C-alpha positions, 0 to 999 in steps of 0.5 A, a space after each residue: 585360717 587363711 586370712 590374706 593373700 593376693 592370691 585368694 582374694 579374688 574369688 571369695 567376696 561377693 560384689 564390690 571386690 569383683 568391680 576393683 578386679 575388673 578395673 585391673 585384670 586385662 582380658 584373658 585369652 580363653 573367654 568367649 569371643 563376644 558376639 558382635 554388637 547389636 543394635 536391636 532384637 525383637 521380643 520374639 526373638 530373645 529366647 533366641 538371643 539369650 541361648 545364643 550366648 548361655 548355651 555355647 558349646 564350653 558353658 553349656 554344662 552350667 547351671 543357668 537360672 534366668 527370668 525377664 520379664 515385663 514390668 507391672 505385667 505378667 508377660 515373660 520374655 524368657 524363663 530358664 528354670 526360674 522356679 527351680 533354687 538355685 545359690 544366689 551369693 549376695 543378690 540375697 540383698 536384694 530381699 533384705 535391703 527391701 525387708 529393710 525398708 518395708 519393716 524400719 522404714 526410710 527414716 529410722 537410724 541406729 543409736 549409740 547412746 550414753 546414759 547416766 547411771 546413779 552416781 555411788 560417790 563425787 564422780 557420775 557413773 556411765 552406761 553406754 549402749 550400742 545399737 550395731 551401727 555399722 557406720 559408727 567410727 572413732 570420729 563418732 566416738 570423739 563427737 561422743 566425748 566432745 559432747 561430754 566434755 561440753 557438758 562439762 564433765 572432767 572425771 567419770 567414776 565407772 563406764 559400764 558398757 552393754 553389748 546385748 543389743 543383737 541375740 545369738 552368734 554374732 558369726 553366722 554358723 552358714 558361712 563356710 569356714 574359709 570366710 571366717 576371720 576376714 574383713 568381710 565376714 566379721 563378729 556383728 554385735 552391738 557395740 560396732 566400730 570402723 565395720 569391725 576390721 583394722 587393717 594391718 599394713 605390712 611393708 618390706 625392710 632390709 633383705 633378710 630381715 622379717 616384714 615390718 608391720 603396723 595397726 591402722 590404728 593400734 588401740 583396736 588392735 587385740 591380735 599378738 603377731 608370730 611374725 615369720 615373714 621375710 624381705 626377698 630380691 627384687 626379682 623374687 614374687 611376693 606372697 604375703 599372707 596371715 593366718 589366725 590360730 583358732 582358739 588363741 588371739 594371734 595372727 602368724 604373718 608369713 610369706 614373703 615382699 621384695 625389697 622396696 615393694 609398695 607396702 601391702 594392707 592386710 583389712 582383718 576383723 577385730 579380734 574382739 570388737 566390745 573389748 576393741 570399743 572400749 578402748 577406743 573410747 577410752 582414747 577418745 576420752 582422753 584426747 578430750 581431757 575425760 578420765 575415768 576410774 574404770 571401763 568395763 564389759 557390763 550385763 544388759 541393763 534397762 534405759 526406761 529410767 535412765 537420763 540419755 546425755 549425748 548420743 550420735 545417730 547413724 544415716 537413715 536406713 536410705 543410707 544404710 541399704 544404698 550402701 548395702 547393695 552399692 558396695 555389696 556390704 556384707 557387713 550392714 546387710 547383716 547389721 540390717 537382718 539383725 534390726 529387723 529381728 529386733 523389731 520381732 515381737 519375740 525379741 522381747 519375750 524369747 531367747 531365739 537368735 535376732 538374726 533368726 527373728 530377722 529372718 522370720 520377719 522376712 519371710 513374712 514380708 516375701 509372703 506378703 508380696 506374693 513371693 512362693 515360701 517355696 521358692 527361696 530358702 534364707 539363712 543370713 542378711 548378706 548371701 555370705 551363706 551357701 545354704 541360701 537357696 532362692 529361685 530367679 522367680 523370687 527375686 522377679 516378684 520382689 524386684 516388682 513388687 517394690 517397684 509399685 511401692 512408696 519407696 521403689 524409687 528409694 529401692 530402686 535408686 540403692 541399686 548399681 548402675 550399669 557402666 556409672 557406679 557401685 559394684 557394676 562401675 566397670 561393667 558393661 561400659 560402652 554398650 547399649 547397657 551402661 546407664 539404663 540397667 539397674 541391678 545388685 551383682 553377686 559372686 562367689 566361686 561358682 557361682 555369678 548372678 544379676 538381678 535388677 531392672 532394665 530400661 531398654 530405649 525402645 521397650 517397656 521397662 523388664 525386671 530381671 534375675 539371672 543366677 548361674 551355678 556350678 561353673 569352674 570358670 574365673 568368675 571375671 569370664 562369667 561376668 563377660 557372659 553376663 552383661 551379653 545378656 543384658 545387652 540384649 536385654 538393652 536391645 529389645 524392641 518392638 516389632 
């Protein structure tokens, strides 16, 4: 399993890494030449203007789904295959975050709790329950330890850890083999820490020596490293890979790094998130002068009659959906989906997977918003699965309905703004679209998408969805084509 390559990671993430690449990758000679800047386009001219962009000979074989509609009304300015199904990539997060706001509420927080268990000796016994807080870090665990210290606790008998908050598989079965064991597709569980990742820093040594490596937080690591790498001369090319041996807690570090090269950071998932959480918790207690006789991962326990002695909360759902959409964070999206599933009535009466229950509730919200059940098929919360199929009309409908609700501003404010923030920070800069497009990005190999809102200065606000499938060109090249379309939408005027 390929975990890292300086060449591979360009094509594998959805939105956030794309904006990083836009910062460092220069324009290529083979990219389509952008048309002259537009001053204004009459609404009636929009179809021809968009077609002139996407029907260029070099782009004509690709599959486009585009809908442009006046916000708050049925008038469509453009529709190409808008009711057909497309792989949407991270645009799925628009659906997940909308459902999370509607189902969970903007103020809800995910709580990590420590409960007092009955004592069977002279020392207290504790139960730690994680509820999937994706924002929890080691500093959060240190805060818990300090709260325990402030309560005068210096010695603990046994600490049990409950990781059963989410039921079912921790990794979505619809994700591709090549995405597993990467930092953007880790296991999703109740006892999450540092987004279940732990960077490995790799640096050169003397010529001919193996590369040196170090974990950012050694207490979280449960991987063994089989180091087969090499330090090479400065004149040679760098190529460092990390390969996980499935079925074994082993990472094979291979490749070459030139002498005196800047160290490379490889973001890797935690091999055993729950055990890493326990290890980090122990370290936090030790730093606060608290000892425990034993720590173990236990079975699910009812906490109804247990006193909660300390706790730490995540930021509110408002903040979590902003992180999800701004940075196209897969981990946050999957936690939101499972958190939705936890509220399903069947979660306490059946053995159904929490994520599947989340999808069931997402479907209920889509139906309530007037979305055709035949216009989508959802398999995860992040859009990483290629089994996701969504029609552009679905995104337009969700965006339109959300804009009319009391939580509409929260939802819209969670989206990146062209040329200003998030995964659109470095897109459409210096164009008419800068600052007036707020939208969710999405990309994977062969797929590029963008759906959201645009406020043309000389026209009514618009809602749009653009999804490109089955292309074989570099992602950055196709992003530029979509951005040309956005400039057209920003240029619309009444005529």
